PABATI-497064 format. One record per atom (N, C-alpha, C, O): residue in one letter; x, y, z; atom name; residue number from 1. Coordinates in steps of 0.1 Angstrom, whole numbers. Atoms other than C-alpha are relative to their C-alpha. Example, Ala and Ser with C-alpha at 12.3 -4.5 7.8 and 13.67 -1.06 7.14 Angstrom:
REM PABATI-497064
[node "A",[9,-12,0],"N",1];
[node "A",[123,-45,78],"CA",1];
[node "A",[9,12,0],"C",1];
[node "A",[19,12,7],"O",1];
[node "S",[-9,-11,0],"N",2];
[node "S",[137,-11,71],"CA",2];
[node "S",[-8,11,8],"C",2];
[node "S",[-3,22,9],"O",2];
END
This chain:
REM PABATI-497064
[node "M",[8,-18,-3],"N",1];
[node "M",[1,6,1],"CA",1];
[node "M",[11,7,-1],"C",1];
[node "M",[23,5,1],"O",1];
[node "A",[-4,-11,0],"N",2];
[node "A",[7,34,-3],"CA",2];
[node "A",[8,10,12],"C",2];
[node "A",[15,20,13],"O",2];
[node "N",[-8,-7,-18],"N",3];
[node "N",[18,46,32],"CA",3];
[node "N",[8,-10,6],"C",3];
[node "N",[10,-6,18],"O",3];
[node "K",[-9,12,-3],"N",4];
[node "K",[40,14,39],"CA",4];
[node "K",[-6,-7,16],"C",4];
[node "K",[2,-8,26],"O",4];
[node "G",[4,8,-12],"N",5];
[node "G",[15,-5,68],"CA",5];
[node "G",[-5,13,11],"C",5];
[node "G",[-5,9,22],"O",5];
[node "E",[3,-10,-7],"N",6];
[node "E",[4,28,85],"CA",6];
[node "E",[-16,1,-3],"C",6];
[node "E",[-19,2,-15],"O",6];
[node "I",[10,-2,2],"N",7];
[node "I",[-32,31,89],"CA",7];
[node "I",[-9,12,-8],"C",7];
[node "I",[-9,24,-6],"O",7];
[node "M",[5,-16,11],"N",8];
[node "M",[-53,52,60],"CA",8];
[node "M",[-9,3,8],"C",8];
[node "M",[-13,-5,16],"O",8];
[node "S",[12,1,-1],"N",9];
[node "S",[-81,70,66],"CA",9];
[node "S",[-11,-2,-10],"C",9];
[node "S",[-10,-3,-23],"O",9];
[node "Q",[11,2,15],"N",10];
[node "Q",[-114,65,48],"CA",10];
[node "Q",[1,17,-7],"C",10];
[node "Q",[-2,18,-18],"O",10];
[node "A",[4,-14,7],"N",11];
[node "A",[-115,102,37],"CA",11];
[node "A",[15,3,-8],"C",11];
[node "A",[14,11,-18],"O",11];
[node "Y",[-7,0,5],"N",12];
[node "Y",[-79,98,28],"CA",12];
[node "Y",[3,-13,-14],"C",12];
[node "Y",[9,-14,-25],"O",12];
[node "H",[5,15,14],"N",13];
[node "H",[-87,66,6],"CA",13];
[node "H",[-5,4,-9],"C",13];
[node "H",[1,5,-20],"O",13];
[node "E",[12,-4,9],"N",14];
[node "E",[-115,77,-9],"CA",14];
[node "E",[6,14,-13],"C",14];
[node "E",[2,16,-25],"O",14];
[node "R",[-9,-11,8],"N",15];
[node "R",[-92,108,-23],"CA",15];
[node "R",[9,-6,-10],"C",15];
[node "R",[9,-3,-22],"O",15];
[node "Q",[-12,5,6],"N",16];
[node "Q",[-63,88,-33],"CA",16];
[node "Q",[-11,-10,-10],"C",16];
[node "Q",[-12,-4,-21],"O",16];
[node "S",[5,4,12],"N",17];
[node "S",[-87,63,-54],"CA",17];
[node "S",[-7,11,-11],"C",17];
[node "S",[-5,11,-23],"O",17];
[node "K",[1,-11,14],"N",18];
[node "K",[-104,91,-73],"CA",18];
[node "K",[9,7,0],"C",18];
[node "K",[3,18,2],"O",18];
[node "L",[-11,-2,6],"N",19];
[node "L",[-71,103,-80],"CA",19];
[node "L",[2,-11,-10],"C",19];
[node "L",[2,-10,-22],"O",19];
[node "L",[-8,9,10],"N",20];
[node "L",[-60,72,-93],"CA",20];
[node "L",[-9,0,-10],"C",20];
[node "L",[-4,4,-21],"O",20];
[node "G",[5,-5,6],"N",21];
[node "G",[-91,72,-110],"CA",21];
[node "G",[2,6,-11],"C",21];
[node "G",[2,-1,-22],"O",21];
[node "L",[-4,-10,5],"N",22];
[node "L",[-84,103,-127],"CA",22];
[node "L",[11,-2,-8],"C",22];
[node "L",[10,2,-20],"O",22];
[node "Y",[-9,0,6],"N",23];
[node "Y",[-54,95,-137],"CA",23];
[node "Y",[4,-10,-12],"C",23];
[node "Y",[11,-10,-22],"O",23];
[node "K",[4,10,14],"N",24];
[node "K",[-66,63,-155],"CA",24];
[node "K",[-8,4,-11],"C",24];
[node "K",[-9,-1,-22],"O",24];
[node "V",[6,-8,16],"N",25];
[node "V",[-89,84,-176],"CA",25];
[node "V",[10,4,-9],"C",25];
[node "V",[12,-1,-20],"O",25];
[node "S",[-10,-10,7],"N",26];
[node "S",[-62,111,-184],"CA",26];
[node "S",[13,-10,-9],"C",26];
[node "S",[17,-5,-20],"O",26];
[node "L",[-3,9,4],"N",27];
[node "L",[-40,77,-192],"CA",27];
[node "L",[1,-3,-19],"C",27];
[node "L",[8,-2,-29],"O",27];
[node "I",[5,8,13],"N",28];
[node "I",[-65,61,-216],"CA",28];
[node "I",[-2,16,-9],"C",28];
[node "I",[8,18,-15],"O",28];
[node "Q",[4,-15,8],"N",29];
[node "Q",[-75,96,-234],"CA",29];
[node "Q",[13,5,-2],"C",29];
[node "Q",[12,14,-10],"O",29];
[node "G",[-15,-2,4],"N",30];
[node "G",[-36,103,-237],"CA",30];
[node "G",[1,13,1],"C",30];
[node "G",[5,20,-8],"O",30];
[node "E",[-1,-13,-8],"N",31];
[node "E",[-36,132,-219],"CA",31];
[node "E",[12,-4,4],"C",31];
[node "E",[21,4,1],"O",31];
[node "M",[-13,3,-12],"N",32];
[node "M",[-7,117,-197],"CA",32];
[node "M",[9,-14,-11],"C",32];
[node "M",[4,-25,-14],"O",32];
[node "S",[-9,11,4],"N",33];
[node "S",[19,95,-213],"CA",33];
[node "S",[3,-9,9],"C",33];
[node "S",[-2,-4,19],"O",33];
[node "A",[0,12,-10],"N",34];
[node "A",[28,61,-192],"CA",34];
[node "A",[14,1,9],"C",34];
[node "A",[18,-6,18],"O",34];
[node "N",[-14,-6,-12],"N",35];
[node "N",[62,78,-176],"CA",35];
[node "N",[-4,8,5],"C",35];
[node "N",[1,8,17],"O",35];
[node "E",[6,-7,-12],"N",36];
[node "E",[42,104,-162],"CA",36];
[node "E",[-10,-4,8],"C",36];
[node "E",[-15,1,19],"O",36];
[node "A",[12,7,-10],"N",37];
[node "A",[17,84,-150],"CA",37];
[node "A",[5,-6,15],"C",37];
[node "A",[1,-6,26],"O",37];
[node "V",[-13,9,-6],"N",38];
[node "V",[46,63,-134],"CA",38];
[node "V",[2,9,14],"C",38];
[node "V",[-1,6,25],"O",38];
[node "I",[-7,-11,-10],"N",39];
[node "I",[61,97,-118],"CA",39];
[node "I",[-16,5,6],"C",39];
[node "I",[-16,14,14],"O",39];
[node "A",[8,-12,-9],"N",40];
[node "A",[28,110,-106],"CA",40];
[node "A",[-7,-13,11],"C",40];
[node "A",[-16,-10,19],"O",40];
[node "L",[5,9,-6],"N",41];
[node "L",[20,77,-90],"CA",41];
[node "L",[13,-3,12],"C",41];
[node "L",[11,-6,24],"O",41];
[node "K",[-11,1,-7],"N",42];
[node "K",[53,74,-76],"CA",42];
[node "K",[1,12,9],"C",42];
[node "K",[11,10,14],"O",42];
[node "M",[-2,-13,-3],"N",43];
[node "M",[51,110,-59],"CA",43];
[node "M",[-14,2,8],"C",43];
[node "M",[-16,11,15],"O",43];
[node "I",[9,4,-12],"N",44];
[node "I",[18,96,-42],"CA",44];
[node "I",[1,-3,11],"C",44];
[node "I",[-4,2,21],"O",44];
[node "G",[0,7,-10],"N",45];
[node "G",[31,73,-26],"CA",45];
[node "G",[0,-11,-4],"C",45];
[node "G",[-5,-18,5],"O",45];
[node "F",[-1,14,3],"N",46];
[node "F",[37,40,-45],"CA",46];
[node "F",[10,-3,-7],"C",46];
[node "F",[15,4,-16],"O",46];
[node "S",[-14,2,3],"N",47];
[node "S",[66,24,-52],"CA",47];
[node "S",[4,-5,-19],"C",47];
[node "S",[-6,-8,-26],"O",47];
[node "E",[-4,-1,14],"N",48];
[node "E",[83,20,-89],"CA",48];
[node "E",[-5,-12,0],"C",48];
[node "E",[-17,-10,-2],"O",48];
[node "T",[5,14,6],"N",49];
[node "T",[73,-15,-94],"CA",49];
[node "T",[-15,1,-6],"C",49];
[node "T",[-18,0,-18],"O",49];
[node "I",[17,1,-7],"N",50];
[node "I",[32,-14,-81],"CA",50];
[node "I",[2,9,-15],"C",50];
[node "I",[-2,3,-25],"O",50];
[node "A",[10,-10,6],"N",51];
[node "A",[30,21,-102],"CA",51];
[node "A",[5,-1,-17],"C",51];
[node "A",[1,8,-25],"O",51];
[node "Q",[-1,4,10],"N",52];
[node "Q",[45,4,-136],"CA",52];
[node "Q",[-6,-13,-6],"C",52];
[node "Q",[-7,-18,-17],"O",52];
[node "T",[9,14,3],"N",53];
[node "T",[25,-27,-129],"CA",53];
[node "T",[-19,9,-3],"C",53];
[node "T",[-27,5,-12],"O",53];
[node "R",[13,-4,3],"N",54];
[node "R",[-9,-5,-127],"CA",54];
[node "R",[1,8,-12],"C",54];
[node "R",[-9,7,-20],"O",54];
[node "V",[2,-6,14],"N",55];
[node "V",[1,18,-158],"CA",55];
[node "V",[2,-8,-11],"C",55];
[node "V",[-2,-6,-23],"O",55];
[node "R",[4,11,12],"N",56];
[node "R",[6,-10,-178],"CA",56];
[node "R",[-16,-7,-3],"C",56];
[node "R",[-20,-7,-15],"O",56];
[node "E",[8,2,0],"N",57];
[node "E",[-27,-24,-168],"CA",57];
[node "E",[-10,12,-8],"C",57];
[node "E",[-15,10,-19],"O",57];
[node "W",[0,-13,4],"N",58];
[node "W",[-38,12,-174],"CA",58];
[node "W",[-3,-3,-13],"C",58];
[node "W",[-13,-8,-18],"O",58];
[node "A",[4,-3,15],"N",59];
[node "A",[-32,17,-209],"CA",59];
[node "A",[3,-15,-11],"C",59];
[node "A",[8,-15,-22],"O",59];
[node "A",[6,16,8],"N",60];
[node "A",[-40,-23,-221],"CA",60];
[node "A",[-13,9,-3],"C",60];
[node "A",[-16,11,-15],"O",60];
[node "L",[15,-3,3],"N",61];
[node "L",[-77,-6,-216],"CA",61];
[node "L",[-4,6,-12],"C",61];
[node "L",[4,15,-16],"O",61];
[node "S",[8,-12,14],"N",62];
[node "S",[-99,11,-248],"CA",62];
[node "S",[-2,9,5],"C",62];
[node "S",[-5,11,17],"O",62];
[node "A",[5,-12,-8],"N",63];
[node "A",[-105,42,-248],"CA",63];
[node "A",[-18,1,-7],"C",63];
[node "A",[-21,7,-18],"O",63];
[node "D",[15,4,3],"N",64];
[node "D",[-146,33,-251],"CA",64];
[node "D",[-9,12,9],"C",64];
[node "D",[-21,13,8],"O",64];
[node "S",[11,-11,-6],"N",65];
[node "S",[-159,62,-227],"CA",65];
[node "S",[-5,9,-7],"C",65];
[node "S",[-15,14,-1],"O",65];
[node "G",[9,-6,7],"N",66];
[node "G",[-171,81,-251],"CA",66];
[node "G",[5,15,-2],"C",66];
[node "G",[14,17,7],"O",66];
[node "I",[-6,-13,4],"N",67];
[node "I",[-161,119,-264],"CA",67];
[node "I",[-3,8,10],"C",67];
[node "I",[-15,8,13],"O",67];
[node "E",[1,-7,-13],"N",68];
[node "E",[-153,143,-233],"CA",68];
[node "E",[-1,10,-6],"C",68];
[node "E",[6,12,-16],"O",68];
[node "T",[2,-13,0],"N",69];
[node "T",[-164,176,-235],"CA",69];
[node "T",[16,9,0],"C",69];
[node "T",[26,2,2],"O",69];
[node "D",[-6,-8,-4],"N",70];
[node "D",[-142,207,-233],"CA",70];
[node "D",[-1,2,17],"C",70];
[node "D",[9,3,24],"O",70];
[node "K",[5,-4,-14],"N",71];
[node "K",[-161,214,-198],"CA",71];
[node "K",[9,-10,7],"C",71];
[node "K",[19,-9,14],"O",71];
[node "E",[-2,10,-8],"N",72];
[node "E",[-158,183,-185],"CA",72];
[node "E",[14,-8,-3],"C",72];
[node "E",[13,-20,2],"O",72];
[node "R",[-8,5,-3],"N",73];
[node "R",[-120,175,-193],"CA",73];
[node "R",[9,15,4],"C",73];
[node "R",[21,17,2],"O",73];
[node "K",[-5,-9,-6],"N",74];
[node "K",[-113,208,-177],"CA",74];
[node "K",[0,0,16],"C",74];
[node "K",[9,1,25],"O",74];
[node "Q",[1,7,-14],"N",75];
[node "Q",[-131,199,-146],"CA",75];
[node "Q",[10,-16,8],"C",75];
[node "Q",[13,-19,19],"O",75];
[node "R",[-4,9,-4],"N",76];
[node "R",[-114,168,-145],"CA",76];
[node "R",[16,4,7],"C",76];
[node "R",[20,1,19],"O",76];
[node "L",[-14,-5,-4],"N",77];
[node "L",[-75,185,-147],"CA",77];
[node "L",[-6,10,18],"C",77];
[node "L",[2,9,28],"O",77];
[node "K",[1,-9,-15],"N",78];
[node "K",[-93,211,-114],"CA",78];
[node "K",[0,-13,9],"C",78];
[node "K",[6,-11,19],"O",78];
[node "Q",[4,15,-13],"N",79];
[node "Q",[-100,176,-93],"CA",79];
[node "Q",[14,-4,1],"C",79];
[node "Q",[20,-3,11],"O",79];
[node "I",[-10,3,-2],"N",80];
[node "I",[-70,164,-102],"CA",80];
[node "I",[14,6,4],"C",80];
[node "I",[24,0,9],"O",80];
[node "A",[-14,-6,-10],"N",81];
[node "A",[-47,192,-91],"CA",81];
[node "A",[-3,3,19],"C",81];
[node "A",[5,5,29],"O",81];
[node "S",[4,-2,-16],"N",82];
[node "S",[-68,196,-57],"CA",82];
[node "S",[0,-13,5],"C",82];
[node "S",[2,-12,17],"O",82];
[node "L",[-5,15,-3],"N",83];
[node "L",[-65,156,-53],"CA",83];
[node "L",[13,3,6],"C",83];
[node "L",[16,3,18],"O",83];
[node "E",[-14,9,-4],"N",84];
[node "E",[-31,153,-55],"CA",84];
[node "E",[8,9,9],"C",84];
[node "E",[19,5,12],"O",84];
[node "K",[-6,-7,-6],"N",85];
[node "K",[-26,189,-32],"CA",85];
[node "K",[-8,-6,11],"C",85];
[node "K",[-2,-2,21],"O",85];
[node "Y",[2,4,-10],"N",86];
[node "Y",[-45,173,-7],"CA",86];
[node "Y",[5,-18,2],"C",86];
[node "Y",[2,-23,13],"O",86];
[node "V",[-13,10,-2],"N",87];
[node "V",[-23,139,-9],"CA",87];
[node "V",[12,5,7],"C",87];
[node "V",[17,3,18],"O",87];
[node "L",[-17,-4,-3],"N",88];
[node "L",[10,155,-11],"CA",88];
[node "L",[-2,8,16],"C",88];
[node "L",[6,4,25],"O",88];
[node "Q",[2,-5,-18],"N",89];
[node "Q",[-2,176,26],"CA",89];
[node "Q",[-5,-9,5],"C",89];
[node "Q",[-2,-11,17],"O",89];
[node "S",[-1,13,-14],"N",90];
[node "S",[-11,147,41],"CA",90];
[node "S",[6,-10,2],"C",90];
[node "S",[5,-18,11],"O",90];
[node "R",[-10,9,-4],"N",91];
[node "R",[18,127,32],"CA",91];
[node "R",[14,7,4],"C",91];
[node "R",[23,3,11],"O",91];
[node "L",[-13,-6,-2],"N",92];
[node "L",[42,153,32],"CA",92];
[node "L",[1,10,13],"C",92];
[node "L",[10,17,16],"O",92];
[node "G",[5,-17,-15],"N",93];
[node "G",[29,180,64],"CA",93];
[node "G",[1,11,-11],"C",93];
[node "G",[8,11,-22],"O",93];
[node "K",[2,-13,5],"N",94];
[node "K",[17,214,56],"CA",94];
[node "K",[14,5,0],"C",94];
[node "K",[18,9,-11],"O",94];
[node "K",[-11,-5,3],"N",95];
[node "K",[52,226,66],"CA",95];
[node "K",[7,-1,-16],"C",95];
[node "K",[11,8,-23],"O",95];
[node "Y",[-12,5,8],"N",96];
[node "Y",[70,205,40],"CA",96];
[node "Y",[-10,6,-13],"C",96];
[node "Y",[-4,14,-20],"O",96];
[node "Y",[5,-5,15],"N",97];
[node "Y",[46,214,10],"CA",97];
[node "Y",[-2,15,-1],"C",97];
[node "Y",[-1,20,-12],"O",97];
[node "L",[-1,-12,2],"N",98];
[node "L",[42,252,21],"CA",98];
[node "L",[20,5,-6],"C",98];
[node "L",[25,15,-10],"O",98];
[node "R",[-16,-7,-1],"N",99];
[node "R",[82,252,18],"CA",99];
[node "R",[-1,-7,-15],"C",99];
[node "R",[5,3,-21],"O",99];
[node "L",[-2,7,12],"N",100];
[node "L",[82,234,-14],"CA",100];
[node "L",[-6,9,-11],"C",100];
[node "L",[0,11,-22],"O",100];
[node "K",[6,-9,3],"N",101];
[node "K",[57,258,-27],"CA",101];
[node "K",[8,13,-4],"C",101];
[node "K",[10,19,-15],"O",101];
[node "F",[-13,-13,-1],"N",102];
[node "F",[82,286,-17],"CA",102];
[node "F",[10,-1,-5],"C",102];
[node "F",[14,10,-11],"O",102];
[node "M",[-11,-2,6],"N",103];
[node "M",[111,273,-31],"CA",103];
[node "M",[-2,0,-16],"C",103];
[node "M",[8,4,-23],"O",103];
[node "R",[0,2,16],"N",104];
[node "R",[96,266,-68],"CA",104];
[node "R",[-6,19,-5],"C",104];
[node "R",[-7,23,-17],"O",104];
[node "N",[4,-14,0],"N",105];
[node "N",[84,307,-61],"CA",105];
[node "N",[-15,-1,-7],"C",105];
[node "N",[-18,2,-19],"O",105];
[node "E",[22,0,0],"N",106];
[node "E",[40,302,-59],"CA",106];
[node "E",[-1,7,4],"C",106];
[node "E",[-9,16,0],"O",106];
[node "I",[4,-6,-11],"N",107];
[node "I",[42,317,-30],"CA",107];
[node "I",[9,13,5],"C",107];
[node "I",[21,12,3],"O",107];
[node "A",[-6,-6,-3],"N",108];
[node "A",[53,349,-16],"CA",108];
[node "A",[5,-2,10],"C",108];
[node "A",[2,-13,14],"O",108];
[node "K",[-11,2,-13],"N",109];
[node "K",[78,354,15],"CA",109];
[node "K",[-10,7,10],"C",109];
[node "K",[-9,2,21],"O",109];
[node "E",[11,-5,-14],"N",110];
[node "E",[49,373,37],"CA",110];
[node "E",[-14,-7,-2],"C",110];
[node "E",[-22,-6,7],"O",110];
[node "E",[11,7,-2],"N",111];
[node "E",[20,353,25],"CA",111];
[node "E",[4,-13,7],"C",111];
[node "E",[-4,-18,15],"O",111];
[node "A",[-7,14,-8],"N",112];
[node "A",[45,319,34],"CA",112];
[node "A",[1,4,14],"C",112];
[node "A",[-1,-5,22],"O",112];
[node "V",[2,2,-13],"N",113];
[node "V",[48,336,68],"CA",113];
[node "V",[-16,3,6],"C",113];
[node "V",[-18,1,18],"O",113];
[node "K",[15,1,-6],"N",114];
[node "K",[10,341,73],"CA",114];
[node "K",[-2,-13,5],"C",114];
[node "K",[-3,-17,16],"O",114];
[node "K",[2,13,1],"N",115];
[node "K",[6,307,65],"CA",115];
[node "K",[7,-7,12],"C",115];
[node "K",[-1,-12,19],"O",115];
[node "L",[-9,3,-11],"N",116];
[node "L",[32,296,90],"CA",116];
[node "L",[-1,6,13],"C",116];
[node "L",[6,4,23],"O",116];
[node "I",[7,-9,-18],"N",117];
[node "I",[16,318,121],"CA",117];
[node "I",[-12,-11,-3],"C",117];
[node "I",[-12,-21,4],"O",117];
[node "K",[12,8,-3],"N",118];
[node "K",[-18,301,110],"CA",118];
[node "K",[0,-15,5],"C",118];
[node "K",[-8,-22,11],"O",118];
[node "M",[-4,13,-3],"N",119];
[node "M",[-1,268,114],"CA",119];
[node "M",[6,-4,14],"C",119];
[node "M",[10,-16,16],"O",119];
[node "G",[1,-8,-14],"N",120];
[node "G",[5,281,151],"CA",120];
[node "G",[15,-2,3],"C",120];
[node "G",[20,-7,13],"O",120];
[node "Y",[-18,-7,-2],"N",121];
[node "Y",[45,291,145],"CA",121];
[node "Y",[-5,14,9],"C",121];
[node "Y",[-17,17,9],"O",121];
[node "K",[-1,-11,-6],"N",122];
[node "K",[52,322,167],"CA",122];
[node "K",[7,10,-14],"C",122];
[node "K",[16,5,-22],"O",122];
[node "E",[-7,-6,11],"N",123];
[node "E",[60,352,140],"CA",123];
[node "E",[16,1,-1],"C",123];
[node "E",[22,2,-12],"O",123];
[node "E",[-12,-1,2],"N",124];
[node "E",[95,353,149],"CA",124];
[node "E",[8,-14,-7],"C",124];
[node "E",[16,-17,-16],"O",124];
[node "I",[-6,18,10],"N",125];
[node "I",[101,313,141],"CA",125];
[node "I",[-3,5,-11],"C",125];
[node "I",[7,12,-15],"O",125];
[node "A",[7,3,14],"N",126];
[node "A",[82,316,109],"CA",126];
[node "A",[4,11,-7],"C",126];
[node "A",[-1,10,-18],"O",126];
[node "V",[-11,-5,4],"N",127];
[node "V",[105,344,99],"CA",127];
[node "V",[11,-3,-5],"C",127];
[node "V",[16,0,-16],"O",127];
[node "E",[-16,5,0],"N",128];
[node "E",[138,328,105],"CA",128];
[node "E",[-5,-12,-10],"C",128];
[node "E",[0,-13,-21],"O",128];
[node "L",[-1,13,9],"N",129];
[node "L",[124,294,90],"CA",129];
[node "L",[2,3,-17],"C",129];
[node "L",[7,-5,-24],"O",129];
[node "I",[9,-9,10],"N",130];
[node "I",[110,319,59],"CA",130];
[node "I",[18,4,-2],"C",130];
[node "I",[22,-5,-10],"O",130];
[node "N",[-10,-1,-1],"N",131];
[node "N",[147,330,61],"CA",131];
[node "N",[10,-8,-6],"C",131];
[node "N",[16,-5,-16],"O",131];
[node "D",[-8,7,5],"N",132];
[node "D",[165,299,61],"CA",132];
[node "D",[-3,-4,-12],"C",132];
[node "D",[6,-5,-21],"O",132];
[node "W",[4,4,13],"N",133];
[node "W",[144,289,33],"CA",133];
[node "W",[5,6,-10],"C",133];
[node "W",[9,0,-20],"O",133];
[node "E",[-10,-12,12],"N",134];
[node "E",[160,320,13],"CA",134];
[node "E",[11,-4,-6],"C",134];
[node "E",[14,-7,-17],"O",134];
[node "A",[-14,3,5],"N",135];
[node "A",[192,311,17],"CA",135];
[node "A",[3,-14,-2],"C",135];
[node "A",[15,-18,-1],"O",135];
[node "E",[0,17,7],"N",136];
[node "E",[186,271,5],"CA",136];
[node "E",[4,5,-14],"C",136];
[node "E",[15,3,-21],"O",136];
[node "K",[0,-5,15],"N",137];
[node "K",[177,291,-28],"CA",137];
[node "K",[11,-2,-9],"C",137];
[node "K",[11,2,-21],"O",137];
END
């Protein structure tokens, strides 16, 4: 299983299952290559061999699901992004996820400090963490 023996909450399991289904549809529709699918599965916690096995099984399926509208495709991509965010935050922790976003320049310094304060850090410690992250860049 993805989290190596730890008990999985019902909400986490449902969201992870939904995300796997969306990855499967993306692969079948041709929007995601097999390598991208393997990387995505590894990112959410699957081992290399299990990810490759699942992708091979999905690739063998045919695209008989009908024509997907542009609206449905956009909605599916939004769901994938939302579920990936949830799974990563659950697996890695909110602080690590925030650091990742800060290091990718997706979030400003002031906003990162505010989020750390919301997570329970004192302002001085939050500023120090952000300064440490900036030094790593």
